[in-house]
C-alpha positions as CSV (number, residue, x, y, z in Angstrom):
1,X,16.6,17.6,-8.0
2,X,14.6,14.7,-6.5
3,X,13.2,15.7,-3.0
4,X,9.9,17.7,-4.6
5,X,6.9,19.1,-2.9
6,X,3.8,17.6,-2.1
7,X,2.1,20.1,-4.6
8,X,5.3,19.9,-7.7
9,X,3.7,18.8,-11.2
10,X,6.3,15.7,-11.6
11,X,6.2,13.2,-15.0
12,X,8.4,10.6,-15.0
13,X,8.3,10.0,-18.5
14,X,9.6,13.4,-20.0
15,X,12.6,12.8,-18.4
16,X,15.4,11.0,-20.5
17,X,16.8,8.8,-17.8
18,X,17.2,5.4,-17.3
19,X,16.2,5.5,-13.6
20,X,14.7,8.3,-11.8
21,X,14.0,8.3,-7.9
22,X,12.0,11.1,-6.1
23,X,11.2,11.4,-2.3
24,X,8.8,13.5,-0.8
25,X,6.4,13.9,2.3
26,X,2.9,13.8,2.3
27,X,-0.1,14.3,5.0
28,X,-2.7,13.8,2.6
29,X,-2.0,12.6,-1.1
30,X,-4.6,11.3,-3.5
31,X,-3.2,10.6,-6.9
32,X,-6.1,9.5,-8.5
33,X,-6.0,6.6,-11.5
34,X,-3.2,7.0,-13.7
35,X,0.0,4.9,-15.2
36,X,3.4,5.9,-16.4
37,X,5.5,4.6,-19.4
38,X,8.0,3.6,-16.9
39,X,8.2,1.2,-14.4
40,X,7.8,2.6,-10.9
41,X,9.0,1.2,-7.4
42,X,7.2,2.6,-4.6
43,X,7.4,2.6,-1.0
44,X,7.0,4.6,2.1
45,X,9.8,4.2,5.1
46,X,7.5,5.5,7.3
47,X,3.6,6.0,7.5
48,X,1.9,3.9,5.5
49,X,0.2,4.0,1.8
50,X,-2.6,2.2,0.0
51,X,-2.0,1.4,-3.8
52,X,-5.6,0.1,-5.7
53,X,-5.3,-1.4,-8.7
54,X,-7.9,-3.6,-10.8
55,X,-10.1,-4.1,-8.4
56,X,-7.2,-4.8,-5.7
57,X,-6.2,-2.6,-2.3
58,X,-3.0,-3.3,-1.0
59,X,-1.5,-1.9,2.2
60,X,2.3,-0.4,2.5
61,X,3.3,-0.3,5.4
62,X,6.8,0.5,6.2
63,X,7.9,-3.5,5.5
64,X,6.8,-3.6,1.8
65,X,7.0,-1.8,-1.4
66,X,5.1,-2.0,-4.5
67,X,6.3,-2.9,-7.8
68,X,4.5,-1.1,-11.3
69,X,4.9,-2.4,-14.7
70,X,4.9,0.1,-16.9
71,X,1.7,0.9,-18.2
72,X,-0.5,-0.3,-15.2
73,X,-3.4,2.4,-14.1
74,X,-3.0,2.5,-10.6
75,X,-3.9,5.1,-7.4
76,X,-1.8,6.2,-4.8
77,X,-3.8,6.8,-1.3
78,X,-2.1,8.6,1.6
79,X,-4.4,9.3,4.3
80,X,-1.8,10.3,7.0
81,X,1.5,11.4,7.3
82,X,3.9,9.4,4.8
83,X,7.3,9.3,3.5
84,X,7.3,8.8,0.2
85,X,10.0,7.2,-2.2
86,X,9.4,6.3,-6.0
87,X,11.5,5.3,-8.2
88,X,11.1,5.0,-11.7
89,X,12.4,2.2,-14.8
90,X,13.0,2.7,-18.3
91,X,11.0,-0.3,-19.5
92,X,13.2,-0.7,-22.8
93,X,16.4,-0.5,-20.8
94,X,15.1,-3.2,-18.3
95,X,13.2,-5.1,-20.3
96,X,13.5,-8.2,-18.0
97,X,11.6,-6.8,-15.1
98,X,8.7,-7.9,-13.5
99,X,5.8,-7.5,-15.4
100,X,3.2,-7.9,-12.6
101,X,1.9,-5.8,-10.1
102,X,3.4,-7.4,-7.0
103,X,4.2,-6.4,-3.3
104,X,7.8,-7.4,-2.1
105,X,9.2,-7.6,1.6
106,X,11.7,-4.7,2.2
107,X,14.5,-5.6,4.2
108,X,17.4,-2.9,5.4
109,X,19.6,-3.5,2.4
110,X,16.7,-3.2,-0.2
111,X,15.6,-0.2,2.4
112,X,19.2,1.6,2.1
113,X,19.3,1.1,-1.5
114,X,16.0,2.6,-2.0
115,X,16.9,5.6,-0.2
116,X,19.9,6.2,-2.0
117,X,18.4,6.1,-5.4
118,X,15.8,8.3,-4.0
119,X,17.8,10.8,-3.5
120,X,20.4,10.8,-6.2
121,X,20.4,13.7,-9.3
122,X,18.3,12.9,-12.2
123,X,21.3,13.9,-14.5
124,X,23.5,11.5,-13.1
125,X,25.3,9.2,-15.7
126,X,24.2,5.8,-16.3
127,X,28.2,5.0,-15.5
128,X,27.9,6.2,-11.7
129,X,24.6,4.6,-11.3
130,X,24.6,0.9,-13.2
131,X,26.8,-0.4,-9.8
132,X,23.8,0.5,-6.9
133,X,21.1,-0.4,-9.9
134,X,23.0,-3.8,-10.4
135,X,22.4,-4.8,-6.5
136,X,19.9,-3.4,-6.4
137,X,18.0,-5.9,-8.6
138,X,20.2,-8.5,-6.9
139,X,18.4,-7.9,-3.7
140,X,15.0,-7.4,-5.4
141,X,14.9,-11.0,-6.9
142,X,16.1,-12.4,-4.0
143,X,13.2,-10.8,-1.2
144,X,9.8,-12.5,-0.2
145,X,6.7,-11.9,-1.8
146,X,3.9,-10.6,0.0
147,X,0.6,-9.0,0.2
148,X,-2.0,-7.4,2.5
149,X,-4.6,-6.8,-0.6
150,X,-8.3,-7.2,-0.4
151,X,-10.2,-7.8,-3.4
152,X,-13.1,-5.3,-3.7
153,X,-16.5,-6.9,-4.8
154,X,-17.8,-4.7,-8.3
155,X,-21.0,-5.2,-7.7
156,X,-22.9,-1.9,-7.8
157,X,-24.8,-2.0,-5.1
158,X,-22.3,-2.4,-2.7
159,X,-19.0,-0.7,-4.6
160,X,-20.5,2.7,-3.7
161,X,-20.1,1.5,0.2
162,X,-16.7,-0.3,0.4
163,X,-15.3,3.6,-1.1
164,X,-17.5,5.2,1.5
165,X,-15.4,2.7,4.3
166,X,-12.1,3.0,2.4
167,X,-11.9,7.0,3.0
168,X,-12.9,6.6,6.4
169,X,-15.8,8.2,6.9
170,X,-17.6,4.6,8.5
171,X,-16.7,1.4,8.9
172,X,-18.3,-2.1,7.4
173,X,-20.9,-2.4,9.7
174,X,-22.0,-6.5,10.8
175,X,-23.8,-8.5,8.1
176,X,-27.2,-7.6,9.3
177,X,-27.0,-4.1,10.0
178,X,-25.4,-4.2,6.2
179,X,-27.9,-6.2,4.5
180,X,-30.8,-4.3,6.9
181,X,-28.9,-0.5,5.1
182,X,-28.7,-1.7,1.7
183,X,-31.9,-3.3,1.5
184,X,-31.1,-7.2,0.5
185,X,-31.2,-10.3,2.3
186,X,-27.8,-11.6,3.8
187,X,-27.3,-14.6,1.8
188,X,-27.9,-12.3,-1.1
189,X,-25.0,-10.1,0.4
190,X,-23.0,-13.6,1.1
191,X,-23.5,-14.9,-2.8
192,X,-21.8,-11.4,-3.7
193,X,-18.7,-11.6,-1.5
194,X,-17.3,-15.3,-2.4
195,X,-18.4,-14.5,-6.3
196,X,-16.7,-11.7,-6.2
197,X,-13.8,-11.6,-3.5
198,X,-13.4,-15.4,-2.9
199,X,-14.8,-15.1,0.5
200,X,-17.0,-14.2,2.7
201,X,-18.6,-11.4,4.4
202,X,-17.6,-11.9,7.3
203,X,-14.2,-12.8,6.8
204,X,-13.2,-10.0,4.1
205,X,-15.1,-7.5,6.5
206,X,-12.6,-8.7,9.3
207,X,-9.3,-8.6,6.7
208,X,-10.3,-4.5,5.9
209,X,-10.2,-4.2,9.9
210,X,-6.6,-6.0,9.4
211,X,-6.0,-3.4,7.2
212,X,-6.9,-0.7,9.0
213,X,-5.6,-1.5,11.7
214,X,-2.1,-1.6,10.2
215,X,-3.1,1.7,9.0
216,X,-3.9,3.3,12.2
217,X,-0.7,2.0,13.9
218,X,1.7,3.5,11.3
219,X,0.1,7.0,11.3
220,X,0.9,6.5,15.0
221,X,-2.0,5.6,16.9
222,X,-1.2,2.9,20.3
223,X,-3.0,-0.3,21.2
224,X,-6.1,1.5,22.8
225,X,-6.6,3.7,20.0
226,X,-7.0,1.3,17.2
227,X,-8.9,-0.8,19.0
228,X,-11.9,1.9,20.1
229,X,-11.3,3.4,16.7
230,X,-12.1,-0.2,15.0
231,X,-15.0,-0.9,17.8
232,X,-13.6,-4.1,19.3
233,X,-15.1,-5.0,22.7
234,X,-11.9,-4.4,24.2
235,X,-7.9,-3.7,23.6
236,X,-7.0,-7.9,24.3
237,X,-9.5,-8.5,21.7
238,X,-8.1,-6.5,19.6
239,X,-4.7,-7.9,20.6
240,X,-6.0,-11.5,19.7
241,X,-7.3,-10.7,16.4
242,X,-4.0,-8.9,15.3
243,X,-2.0,-11.6,16.7
244,X,-4.4,-14.2,14.6
245,X,-3.6,-12.8,11.4
246,X,0.3,-11.3,11.7
247,X,1.4,-13.8,14.1
248,X,2.2,-11.0,16.6
249,X,0.9,-8.3,18.7
250,X,0.0,-4.7,17.0
251,X,2.9,-3.7,20.2
252,X,5.5,-5.6,18.8
253,X,4.7,-5.2,14.6
254,X,4.5,-1.1,15.3
255,X,8.3,-1.2,16.7
256,X,10.6,1.4,15.7
257,X,12.3,-1.0,13.0
258,X,8.6,-1.4,11.3
259,X,6.8,2.3,12.2
260,X,9.9,4.5,12.3
261,X,8.9,8.0,13.6
262,X,8.1,10.8,11.5
């Protein structure tokens, strides 16, 4: 069995196999903070996932995958429809695998390898797996490391608001409005964000909007809907904002290759 329902109870650590692949479809999922005895590669060929690890929020559109070493606490959130692929590696068997969390680019070959491994039977013997796994590691080690990662401030005056924004219940307001909302000065907010994220509040807010725009595009929203949801003054203002960070228009980024149909 490789494809599991979203309500299935699954524990890769109790399955005695060197490599375990699973596939599923989620329309909403929140794993909560957890960890595995096995290392994990996490990928969504369509839709978008968010991975939270150690105060960092990493976005996984269909061009990126996350490597999560064994024993690393993490939380996976899917807020809309997404295809889910996860491959677990026995840490004792693959002792040379990366020991740090990383986000990597998924090229067409790596995507096909992930798909194949995610659907093969758990009882497949290692002799039938090892050639494909060898090709997988060759490709894994050759692709570029990328990141759509946002560091989250831990200050208790701000942390609950960030959690609220991440759940889609509201959006980061302008600095003046936020200072009034939490009853501190704008300078205090600025010092907190520089200290804890390395960015000013204004820059952090723009990065948050970029993350959210990619998430919305992956969910199937068009440019106009995304610009409106994120309160841009116009579609053209959103397009220029998007191009500034990703060097291409949102329409081009949202191609069939990046965001295939569900």
